[in-house]
C-alpha positions in Angstrom: 124.5 99.3 69.4 121.6 97.0 68.5 118.2 98.4 67.8 115.0 96.8 69.1 111.9 97.9 67.2 109.4 96.4 69.7 109.7 96.2 73.4 107.2 94.3 75.5 106.9 95.3 79.1 105.9 92.4 81.3 106.2 88.6 80.7 102.7 87.7 81.9 100.1 86.0 79.7 99.5 89.1 77.5 103.2 89.7 77.1 103.9 86.1 76.1 101.0 86.1 73.7 102.3 89.3 72.0 105.8 87.7 71.8 104.4 84.7 70.1 102.5 86.8 67.6 105.6 88.9 66.8 107.7 85.8 66.5 105.3 84.2 64.0 105.7 87.4 61.9 109.5 87.4 62.1 109.6 90.6 64.1 112.6 91.3 66.4 111.4 92.1 69.9 112.5 91.9 73.6 110.5 91.2 76.7 111.3 93.1 79.9 110.2 91.4 83.1 111.2 92.3 86.7 111.8 88.7 87.6 111.5 85.4 85.8 109.0 85.1 83.0 105.5 84.6 84.5 106.9 84.8 88.1 104.5 87.3 89.6 101.4 85.2 89.2 103.2 82.3 90.7 104.8 84.0 93.8 102.9 87.3 94.3 99.3 86.2 93.9 96.9 84.1 95.9 97.7 80.6 97.2 94.6 79.3 95.5 94.3 81.1 92.2 91.3 79.9 90.2 90.5 81.4 86.8 86.9 82.5 86.2 87.2 82.2 82.4 86.7 79.1 80.1 89.8 77.0 79.6 89.8 78.0 75.9 90.7 81.5 76.9 93.4 80.7 79.5 96.0 79.0 77.3 98.8 80.8 75.5 99.0 80.9 71.7 100.8 77.7 70.6 100.5 76.2 74.1 96.8 75.3 74.7 95.8 74.5 78.2 95.4 70.7 78.7 92.8 69.8 81.2 91.4 66.5 82.6 
C-alpha cells in the first residue's frame, strides 16, 4: 500500500495553489475533489461570477491571469 504524506481536500483555487507549492518542494501529495478539478465554481456558482479582488490576486501560482 502506498503512503501519501499530504492530502489536499478540494481542487479549488486554494487547493491548486497548495498543490503547486508542494510540487515545487518535491512533496508527494494527492488532491481529493468531488468532481472535476475546479468544477464547483464553474457549475454550482452564479451565472455571472465577478471577482471583487485585483487580478493580481486571482491567478494561480505559475499561471498568472492574463487580462485585456
